[in-house]
N, C-alpha and C positions, 0 to 999 in steps of 0.2 A: 957473589955466591949466595949471600944471605937473602938478597932480594928474590932470587930464583926460587927459593923455598918458601919465603915469607908470603909472597903474593898468592900462590896457589892455596896455601893454608888459609889465608884470609878469605879467599873466594869460597872455599869449601865451608868455612865457618859461617859466612853470610847465608849461603844457600841452604845449609842444613837447619838454620834457625828460622827460616821463613815459614809462615803459616801455611797449612794445607787446606784452609777453608776455601770452598768454592762458591760461586754464585749459583742461584737457583737455575739459571739457564744452562749452566755447565753440568748439571746433574743428569745422568743418563738413567733410563728406566731399568729397573731390575727385571730379571726374567721371572715371570709368573706363568705357570702352565695354564692354558685356557681350558684344560680338561676339568678343572675344579668348577668352572662355570657352565659346562656342557649340559647339565641337567636342568638348567634354569630356562624359564620361558622368556620370550622377547621382552615382556613387560618387566619381569624380574631383573633381567640384564640391564634394561634402561634405568630402573630405580637404583640398582647397585652402582652404575656408572655415575648417575647424578649425585649420589651420596658422596662418592669419592671426589667428583669434580667440585663439590661444595667445600670440601676440606683442603683441596689443593692450593688455593691462594694463600691460606693461612700457613701451610707448610712452606710455600715459596718465600713468604715474608720472614718466617723463622730462619730459614737458611740464609737469606740475605742479611738479616739483622745480626745473626751470629757471626757471619763473615765480617761485617762492618765492625763489630765489637772486637773481633780478633785482630783486625788490621790496626785499629786504634791501640790495642794493647801492644802489638808488635812495634809500632812507632814509639810509644812511651818507653818500652823496654830498650829500644836502641838508643834513645836519648838519655835515659836515666841509668839503666843497669843492663848492659848487653847480655849477660848470661841468662837473664830472665826470659829472653826471647826463645830459649830452647824449651821452655815449659808451656808454650802455647798449645792449646788443645785442639784447635780447628773446629769444624762443625760436622764431624762425621755422623753423629746421631741424627741431626736434622737432615743431612744428605740421605741417610738410609731411609728415613720416613718418606721423604719426597720421592726417592727412587722407587720404593715399593708401591706408592700410590700411582706413579706413572706406569709401572709394570702391570698393576692390576687393571688400569684402564685399557692397556693394550690387550691384555688377556680377555677382558670382557668384549672388546671390539672383535677380536678374533673368534670368540665363541659365538658372537652375534652373526658374523659373516658365515660361519659354518652352519648355523641354525637358520639361515635365510631370513634374518631380521633386517628391517630397513635401516 
């Protein structure tokens, strides 16, 4: 009887304390309305997109590095002091920045297509 209760509690405990950090490739683009780019010329759209594309690799590295650090902390927590695993922060801030950059690129692309830019 005790095993029937103990095993599900252990599984819930383990799953609840796992990190929520994602890889950069797992981060989806945030919705950014293309209307904010509608008044821009094709050249301005291109320049804005290039500026964001230049920042994107650094954002991706930050997300991946933060995830890697979180995974290491998770492993250390499980080996040394399991309750500490509940206090892992994840990489939500880095994910948000990358998601916004991806969304801005999609919005610029959409505005360019509506504005008949190549």
